C-alpha positions in Angstrom: -11.2 -62.6 10.3 -9.2 -64.2 13.1 -8.2 -62.2 16.1 -4.5 -62.5 16.8 -3.3 -64.8 19.6 -1.1 -61.9 20.8 -4.2 -59.9 21.9 -5.3 -60.6 25.4 -7.0 -59.0 28.4 -4.3 -57.6 30.7 -6.5 -58.3 33.7 -5.9 -62.0 33.1 -2.2 -61.5 33.9 -3.0 -59.5 37.0 -5.5 -62.1 38.2 -3.0 -64.9 37.6 -0.3 -63.1 39.5 -2.6 -62.5 42.4 -3.7 -66.1 42.5 0.0 -67.1 42.6 0.7 -64.6 45.4 -2.2 -66.1 47.4 -1.1 -69.7 46.6 -4.7 -70.5 45.7 -3.7 -73.5 43.7 -2.3 -75.1 46.8 -5.6 -74.9 48.6 -8.3 -75.5 45.9 -8.9 -77.9 43.1 -8.3 -77.1 39.4 -12.1 -77.0 38.8 -12.6 -74.6 41.6 -9.8 -72.3 40.4 -11.2 -72.3 36.8 -14.6 -71.3 38.1 -13.0 -68.7 40.3 -11.1 -67.2 37.4 -14.4 -66.8 35.5 -16.2 -65.2 38.5 -13.3 -62.8 39.1 -12.8 -61.7 35.5 -16.6 -61.1 35.0 -16.3 -58.5 37.8 -13.5 -56.6 36.1 -13.4 -54.4 33.1 -11.5 -55.6 30.0 -8.2 -54.0 29.1 -7.0 -55.5 25.9 -3.3 -55.2 24.9 -1.1 -56.7 22.3 2.3 -56.3 23.9 3.2 -56.4 27.6 5.7 -53.6 26.9 2.8 -51.3 26.1 1.5 -51.6 29.6 5.0 -51.2 31.2 5.7 -47.9 29.4 2.3 -46.3 29.0 0.4 -47.2 32.1 0.7 -44.6 34.9 1.6 -46.0 38.3 -1.7 -44.7 39.8 -3.7 -46.6 37.2 -1.6 -49.8 37.7 -2.2 -49.5 41.4 -6.0 -49.1 40.8 -6.1 -52.1 38.5 -4.2 -54.3 41.1 -6.6 -53.1 43.8 -9.6 -53.9 41.7 -8.2 -57.5 41.2 -7.7 -57.9 45.0 -11.3 -56.8 45.7 -12.7 -59.0 42.9 -10.8 -62.1 44.1 -11.9 -61.5 47.7 -15.5 -61.2 46.8 -15.4 -64.1 44.4 -13.8 -66.4 47.0 -16.6 -65.6 49.4 -19.2 -66.2 46.7 -17.6 -69.5 45.6 -17.3 -70.8 49.2 -20.9 -70.0 49.9 -22.1 -71.6 46.7 -19.8 -74.6 46.4 
């Protein structure tokens, strides 16, 4: 059985958006960013979805806020870790 390419972890999108907001790609190499993504995502729970519209309509605002906050904390911790161990 092959898992559909449409299925993905919603946190990946949130992490990508936060990286863009912070302009991390302007300040770090592609290798550093790839490693950082792994460190960040390993700190977060998984939230698999098939369609983005599912999250838009069925995710309460409070849960969305919590997920975004979890991403911010994970990115901050991961950046500190990566800088200390680079």
